[in-house]
C-alpha positions as CSV (number, residue, x, y, z in Angstrom):
1,M,-19.2,-7.2,4.3
2,A,-21.6,-6.1,7.0
3,T,-20.2,-4.6,10.1
4,K,-21.3,-5.2,13.7
5,A,-20.9,-3.1,16.7
6,I,-19.0,-4.6,19.7
7,N,-18.4,-3.6,23.2
8,M,-15.0,-4.1,24.8
9,K,-12.9,-2.8,27.6
10,L,-9.4,-1.3,27.0
11,D,-7.0,0.0,29.6
12,E,-6.7,3.7,29.5
13,Q,-3.1,3.8,28.1
14,L,-4.0,1.6,25.1
15,L,-7.1,3.6,24.5
16,N,-5.1,6.8,24.4
17,D,-2.5,5.3,22.2
18,I,-5.1,4.2,19.6
19,K,-6.7,7.7,19.7
20,K,-3.3,9.3,19.2
21,I,-2.5,7.1,16.2
22,A,-5.9,7.7,14.7
23,Y,-5.4,11.5,15.1
24,V,-1.9,11.5,13.6
25,Y,-2.9,9.5,10.6
26,H,-6.3,11.2,10.2
27,M,-8.2,8.0,10.7
28,T,-11.3,7.2,12.7
29,F,-10.8,5.2,15.9
30,S,-12.7,2.3,14.4
31,D,-10.6,2.3,11.2
32,T,-7.5,2.3,13.3
33,V,-8.6,-0.7,15.4
34,R,-9.9,-2.6,12.3
35,E,-6.5,-2.1,10.6
36,A,-4.5,-3.2,13.6
37,L,-6.7,-6.2,14.1
38,G,-6.4,-7.1,10.4
39,E,-2.6,-7.0,10.6
40,Y,-2.6,-9.0,13.8
41,I,-4.8,-11.7,12.2
42,E,-2.5,-11.9,9.2
43,K,0.4,-12.4,11.6
44,M,-1.3,-15.0,13.6
45,E,-2.6,-16.9,10.5
46,A,1.0,-17.1,9.2
47,D,2.2,-18.7,12.5
48,P,3.1,-22.4,12.1
49,Y,1.1,-23.3,15.2
50,Y,-2.0,-21.7,13.8
51,K,-1.5,-23.4,10.4
52,L,-1.2,-26.8,12.1
53,T,-4.1,-26.4,14.4
54,A,-6.6,-24.0,12.9
55,N,-8.6,-26.8,11.2
56,V,-8.3,-29.3,14.0
57,E,-11.6,-29.0,15.8
58,E,-11.1,-32.1,17.9
59,A,-7.6,-31.5,19.3
60,S,-7.4,-32.1,23.0
61,A,-5.6,-29.7,25.4
62,E,-2.8,-32.3,25.7
63,E,-2.5,-32.6,21.9
64,S,-2.4,-28.9,21.5
65,E,0.3,-28.6,24.2
66,E,2.4,-31.3,22.5
67,I,2.2,-29.6,19.1
68,L,3.1,-26.2,20.7
69,N,6.1,-27.8,22.5
70,E,7.3,-29.3,19.2
71,I,7.0,-26.1,17.3
72,S,8.7,-24.1,20.1
73,S,11.7,-26.4,19.9
74,L,12.2,-25.7,16.2
75,T,15.1,-23.4,15.2
76,D,15.0,-20.8,12.5
77,E,17.1,-23.2,10.4
78,D,14.5,-25.9,10.9
79,L,11.8,-23.5,9.6
80,E,13.9,-22.3,6.6
81,I,12.2,-23.1,3.2
82,V,14.7,-25.1,1.2
83,S,12.6,-25.7,-1.9
84,R,9.3,-24.7,-3.4
85,R,6.9,-26.4,-5.8
86,T,3.9,-25.0,-7.6
87,A,0.9,-27.1,-8.3
88,K,-2.0,-26.3,-10.6
89,V,-5.4,-27.4,-9.5
90,A,-7.8,-28.3,-12.4
91,K,-11.2,-26.8,-12.2
């Protein structure tokens, strides 16, 4: 995949933290940031709110707020997986 240069501002402490991590793990600054962003994206994509709203292009602010309120009220027990099914998709 092609890479693109970006310009962004970071507070000095965050910048120093990234540099230190890169140094300790013998990584480039860019590789450190890419890896951190990749892990953050995986975490966010696993979030129930993201899963419910990522493909909803037309959700209003009110609808998004309602969904977020409903998700926020769920307990860990509500989110526990109680059964699984596997489906095969024919080609």
